[in-house]
C-alpha positions as CSV (number, residue, x, y, z in Angstrom):
1,M,73.3,90.3,95.3
2,N,75.2,91.6,92.1
3,D,78.8,90.4,91.5
4,N,80.2,93.4,93.0
5,K,78.6,93.6,96.6
6,L,79.3,90.1,96.9
7,Y,83.5,90.4,96.0
8,F,83.7,93.5,98.1
9,W,82.1,91.6,101.2
10,L,84.5,88.7,100.8
11,S,87.3,91.0,100.3
12,L,86.4,92.3,104.4
13,S,86.9,88.5,105.6
14,G,90.9,88.9,106.0
15,M,91.2,85.5,104.4
16,S,95.0,85.8,102.5
17,D,93.9,85.9,98.9
18,R,95.9,82.3,99.3
19,R,92.8,80.8,101.0
20,L,90.3,82.7,99.2
21,N,91.3,81.5,95.8
22,A,90.8,78.2,97.5
23,L,87.6,78.6,98.6
24,L,86.0,80.5,95.2
25,E,87.4,76.8,93.8
26,V,84.7,75.2,95.8
27,F,81.7,77.4,96.4
28,S,80.5,80.1,94.0
29,P,80.3,84.2,96.2
30,L,76.8,83.5,96.1
31,E,77.0,80.2,97.7
32,V,79.1,81.3,100.6
33,W,76.1,84.4,101.2
34,D,73.7,81.9,101.1
35,N,75.1,79.1,102.6
36,L,77.4,80.8,105.3
37,Q,75.4,80.5,108.6
38,S,74.4,76.8,108.0
39,S,77.1,74.9,106.5
40,K,79.7,73.5,109.1
41,K,81.9,72.2,106.0
42,M,82.1,75.8,104.4
43,R,82.4,77.3,107.9
44,E,85.8,74.8,108.6
45,F,87.3,76.1,105.6
46,I,87.1,79.4,106.1
47,G,88.0,79.2,109.4
48,D,85.9,80.7,112.4
49,K,87.7,84.5,112.5
50,H,87.1,84.7,108.9
51,C,83.6,83.4,108.9
52,D,82.9,85.7,111.9
53,A,84.1,88.9,110.3
54,L,81.9,88.0,106.7
55,L,78.9,87.8,109.1
56,R,79.1,91.1,111.1
57,F,79.6,92.7,107.5
58,R,76.5,90.2,106.1
59,Y,74.3,93.3,105.6
60,E,73.3,94.9,102.0
61,S,72.6,97.6,103.3
62,Y,76.3,98.2,104.8
63,L,77.5,96.8,101.6
64,D,75.9,99.5,99.4
65,G,76.5,102.1,102.3
66,E,80.4,101.3,102.0
67,L,80.6,101.1,98.2
68,N,78.8,104.7,97.7
69,K,81.7,105.9,100.2
70,I,84.0,104.4,98.0
71,N,82.7,106.0,94.9
72,Q,82.2,109.5,96.4
73,K,86.0,109.6,96.7
74,N,86.2,108.6,92.8
75,I,88.1,105.2,93.1
76,R,86.3,102.7,91.1
77,I,86.2,98.4,91.8
78,V,86.7,95.7,89.6
79,T,86.1,92.1,90.8
80,R,87.2,89.1,89.6
81,A,84.0,88.2,87.9
82,S,84.5,90.9,85.6
83,K,85.4,90.9,81.9
84,E,87.5,93.7,83.0
85,F,89.6,92.3,85.8
86,P,93.6,91.6,84.2
87,K,93.4,88.7,82.5
88,K,96.9,88.0,83.6
89,L,96.2,88.2,87.3
90,L,93.4,85.6,87.0
91,Q,96.4,83.2,86.3
92,K,96.3,80.4,89.0
93,E,100.2,81.0,90.0
94,V,99.1,84.6,90.6
95,C,96.5,84.4,93.0
96,P,94.4,86.9,92.3
97,P,92.5,89.2,94.8
98,A,88.9,89.4,95.1
99,L,89.1,93.1,93.7
100,L,90.7,96.0,92.9
101,Y,90.6,99.5,93.5
102,Y,91.3,101.9,90.9
103,K,92.1,105.1,89.5
104,G,92.7,105.9,85.8
105,D,92.8,104.2,82.9
106,L,91.9,100.4,83.6
107,S,92.5,99.1,79.9
108,L,96.5,99.8,80.6
109,V,96.6,96.9,82.5
110,E,95.5,94.6,78.7
111,T,98.9,96.5,77.2
112,N,102.3,95.1,76.7
113,C,103.8,95.9,80.4
114,V,106.9,95.8,82.2
115,A,108.0,96.2,85.6
116,I,111.1,98.4,86.6
117,V,111.7,97.8,90.7
118,G,114.7,98.8,92.8
119,T,115.9,100.4,96.1
120,R,114.5,103.2,97.6
121,E,117.9,104.4,98.4
122,C,119.0,104.3,95.1
123,S,122.8,105.6,93.7
124,T,123.0,108.3,90.7
125,Y,123.6,105.5,88.4
126,G,121.0,103.8,89.5
127,R,118.7,106.5,89.1
128,E,120.4,107.2,85.6
129,V,119.2,103.6,84.1
130,A,115.9,103.4,85.7
131,E,115.2,106.7,83.9
132,Q,116.9,105.8,80.6
133,F,114.9,102.4,80.7
134,A,111.7,104.3,81.6
135,H,112.4,106.4,78.6
136,D,113.3,103.8,76.0
137,L,110.1,101.7,77.1
138,A,107.7,104.8,77.2
139,V,108.9,105.1,73.3
140,A,108.5,101.3,72.3
141,G,105.0,101.9,73.3
142,V,105.4,99.7,76.5
143,T,103.5,100.6,79.6
144,V,105.7,101.1,82.5
145,V,104.6,99.3,86.3
146,S,106.1,100.0,89.6
147,G,105.5,100.5,93.1
148,L,105.3,104.1,93.6
149,A,108.1,104.0,96.2
150,T,111.0,106.8,96.5
151,G,114.0,105.5,94.5
152,I,113.7,103.5,91.4
153,D,110.1,103.1,91.9
154,G,108.9,107.0,91.2
155,Y,112.2,108.0,88.8
156,A,110.9,105.5,86.3
157,H,107.0,106.4,86.9
158,A,108.1,110.7,86.3
159,K,110.2,109.7,83.2
160,V,107.7,107.9,81.6
161,L,105.2,110.5,82.3
162,K,108.0,113.4,80.9
163,S,108.4,110.5,77.1
164,G,104.6,110.5,76.7
165,G,104.4,107.1,78.0
166,K,102.0,105.2,80.1
167,T,102.8,103.7,83.5
168,I,100.6,101.6,86.2
169,A,101.3,102.2,89.9
170,V,100.4,99.6,92.2
171,L,99.8,100.6,95.8
172,G,100.8,98.8,99.3
173,G,97.9,100.2,100.9
174,G,94.7,102.1,100.4
175,F,94.3,104.8,98.2
176,D,93.6,107.1,101.8
177,H,97.7,106.4,102.3
178,I,99.8,107.5,99.5
179,T,103.0,107.1,100.8
180,P,105.6,108.5,101.0
181,T,103.6,112.0,100.9
182,S,106.4,113.3,98.5
183,N,104.9,111.5,95.6
184,I,101.5,112.2,96.3
185,K,101.7,115.1,93.5
186,L,103.4,112.4,90.9
187,S,100.0,110.2,92.1
188,E,97.8,112.3,90.7
189,E,99.9,112.7,87.3
190,I,99.7,109.0,86.9
191,E,95.8,109.3,88.1
192,Y,95.4,111.8,84.9
193,S,97.1,109.6,82.2
194,G,98.3,106.0,83.4
195,L,96.3,104.0,86.1
196,I,96.8,103.9,89.5
197,I,95.6,100.5,91.6
198,T,95.3,98.1,94.8
199,Q,93.9,95.5,96.4
200,Y,93.5,97.9,99.6
201,L,90.3,99.8,100.9
202,P,91.2,103.4,100.8
203,E,91.5,103.4,104.7
204,W,93.9,100.7,104.7
205,P,97.5,101.7,105.8
206,P,100.3,100.2,104.2
207,N,102.5,97.4,106.4
208,K,104.9,94.7,106.3
209,Y,102.6,92.4,105.0
210,T,101.5,94.1,101.9
211,F,104.0,95.5,100.7
212,P,104.9,91.5,99.1
213,E,101.4,91.7,98.2
214,R,102.0,94.2,96.1
215,N,105.0,93.0,94.6
216,R,103.2,90.4,93.4
217,L,100.7,92.5,91.4
218,I,103.6,93.7,89.9
219,S,105.0,91.0,88.7
220,G,101.7,89.5,87.9
221,L,100.8,92.2,85.2
222,S,104.0,92.0,83.8
223,L,105.7,90.4,80.8
224,G,109.1,90.9,82.5
225,T,110.6,92.8,85.2
226,I,113.9,94.9,85.3
227,V,115.3,95.0,88.7
228,V,117.6,97.9,88.9
229,E,119.6,98.4,91.9
230,A,119.0,95.6,95.1
231,R,120.6,94.9,98.4
232,E,120.9,91.4,98.9
233,K,117.2,92.3,101.2
234,S,115.4,94.1,99.2
235,G,111.4,94.3,98.0
236,A,112.6,94.1,94.6
237,L,114.2,90.7,95.2
238,I,110.5,89.5,96.4
239,T,109.0,91.0,93.1
240,A,111.6,88.8,91.1
241,D,110.8,85.8,93.3
242,F,107.3,86.3,92.5
243,A,108.1,86.7,88.9
244,L,109.6,83.2,88.4
245,E,106.9,81.4,90.2
246,Q,104.3,83.3,87.5
247,G,106.7,82.4,84.4
248,R,107.8,85.8,83.7
249,E,110.9,87.1,82.8
250,V,113.4,88.7,84.9
251,F,116.0,90.8,84.6
252,A,118.7,92.3,86.3
253,V,121.2,95.3,85.9
254,P,124.3,94.9,86.5
255,G,126.0,97.5,89.2
256,N,129.5,97.6,91.0
257,I,130.5,95.2,92.4
258,T,132.0,96.9,96.0
259,S,128.1,99.0,96.0
260,S,126.0,97.1,98.8
261,R,123.1,99.0,96.5
262,S,123.9,96.2,93.6
263,K,124.6,92.9,95.8
264,G,120.9,91.3,95.0
265,T,121.0,92.4,91.2
266,N,124.5,90.6,90.5
267,K,123.6,87.5,92.9
268,L,120.1,87.5,90.4
269,I,122.4,87.5,87.4
270,L,124.2,84.4,89.0
271,Q,121.1,82.6,89.4
272,G,120.3,82.8,85.9
273,A,118.2,86.2,85.4
274,K,118.6,87.8,82.3
275,P,121.6,90.6,82.6
276,A,119.5,93.9,81.5
277,L,121.9,95.8,79.1
278,S,119.6,97.8,76.9
279,V,115.8,98.1,76.4
280,D,116.2,96.7,73.3
281,D,117.8,92.8,74.4
282,I,114.4,93.2,76.7
283,L,112.1,93.6,74.5
284,S,114.2,91.1,71.7
285,E,113.9,88.7,74.5
286,L,110.2,89.6,75.1
287,R,109.3,89.0,71.6
288,L,107.9,92.9,71.2
289,N,108.6,95.2,68.4
290,I,112.1,97.0,68.6
291,P,111.8,101.0,67.7
292,K,113.6,102.4,64.7
293,K,115.9,104.7,66.5
294,E,115.6,108.2,65.9
295,K,118.5,110.4,64.2
296,S,120.4,111.9,66.8
297,N,120.3,115.8,66.9
298,V,124.0,117.1,67.1
299,L,124.2,118.8,70.6
300,T,124.7,122.5,70.1
301,L,126.5,124.1,73.1
302,D,128.1,127.8,73.7
303,F,132.0,127.9,75.2
304,Y,131.2,127.6,78.8
305,E,128.7,124.8,78.6
306,E,131.3,122.8,76.5
307,K,133.6,123.2,78.8
308,I,131.4,122.3,81.8
309,Y,129.9,119.1,79.7
310,T,133.3,118.1,78.7
311,L,134.2,117.8,82.7
312,L,131.3,116.2,83.4
313,S,131.9,113.4,80.7
314,D,134.6,112.1,82.7
315,G,131.9,111.3,85.7
316,D,129.3,113.1,87.9
317,K,130.8,116.6,90.1
318,T,130.1,118.8,92.6
319,L,129.7,122.2,92.2
320,E,133.6,122.7,93.8
321,E,135.6,120.6,92.1
322,L,134.2,122.4,88.8
323,I,135.4,125.2,89.7
324,E,138.6,123.9,91.2
325,L,139.0,121.8,87.8
326,S,138.1,124.8,85.1
327,D,139.5,128.1,84.6
328,M,136.3,129.8,85.3
329,R,134.4,132.3,88.0
330,A,132.4,130.7,90.4
331,S,129.6,132.9,89.0
332,E,130.1,131.7,85.6
333,I,129.6,128.5,86.5
334,S,127.2,129.0,88.2
335,S,124.5,130.8,85.8
336,T,126.0,128.3,82.9
337,V,125.3,124.7,85.2
338,T,121.6,126.2,85.9
339,G,121.2,126.7,82.3
340,M,121.8,123.4,81.6
341,E,120.0,122.1,84.0
342,I,117.1,124.3,82.7
343,K,117.8,122.8,78.9
344,G,117.9,119.2,79.9
345,L,121.4,118.7,79.2
346,I,122.7,118.0,82.8
347,V,120.7,116.8,86.0
348,R,121.4,117.8,89.8
349,I,121.5,114.9,92.7
350,A,121.7,116.3,96.0
351,N,124.8,118.6,95.6
352,T,126.2,116.7,92.6
353,Y,126.0,117.5,88.5
354,G,125.7,114.8,86.2
355,I,124.8,114.3,82.1
356,R,121.6,112.8,81.6
């Protein structure tokens, strides 16, 4: 029996990671395999339900067949016995799973990683901050970790890739259930130039129990966690709690005190989280190198672009508002904002335009 099969077998038990870690402090995986049927002490330790599951799957031919199916899906496995298993996850406070399934470059787990997390229903402000932090971390050579959800997570992943950086996505289910489906293309891009990991079998669907476990791995892989926007009851706050338990740094982006999306982050700051005002502050706190600033290029705009840019400097506006505030024709504004979008000078979210 090799380690891959033993740890894969243990992962089929349905035991929580906490119970599994307690078990492995007393018995080796091979001892569990050899003595499961005869040891009353071991059965009491594991519990009848989980013990019955292990006995049901205790056939090498079955395990070989399941591992072969996973391999055919181009999914790789790394177990706790492997030297390639993320060292940061082996920390007792992280409570590591038996194994990880992954696609992409596993070596990224040993780089300097920082997590960016936040609400799925983020504001324009939240998106801008997430993208700015993601870009600046990528430029600094830091790997950005997040959960591939909509909102803050997805914007952070996408911006890192666009900036030529590296990112790790931690899934709350198996590879057969990438959610939301709108992020499947993004997941393929991450797989190609980053890393996607999960502790769940490919066919395992995400649920309310798996997402907190995913959050535990996000914070565990990271030197620090940045919470961009979070409501009072948010999964991002669970990630922050895990980070504190694991001895990691927690940063929170200050937000509008009247916005429900910022109540969680503002509360974190009141509770002692470090305000995240810039990536330089985060890099300094984590004792990572701060890259030298490149000289800014002078923005060259034509007559119409300059008018639009000036109007948007005061805040985001709809197309109708731009028409009302300018002396330009609707057709001129429409073609100008389209060109400015293509150049990356402005961004459109829903029906609102703003400066990137």
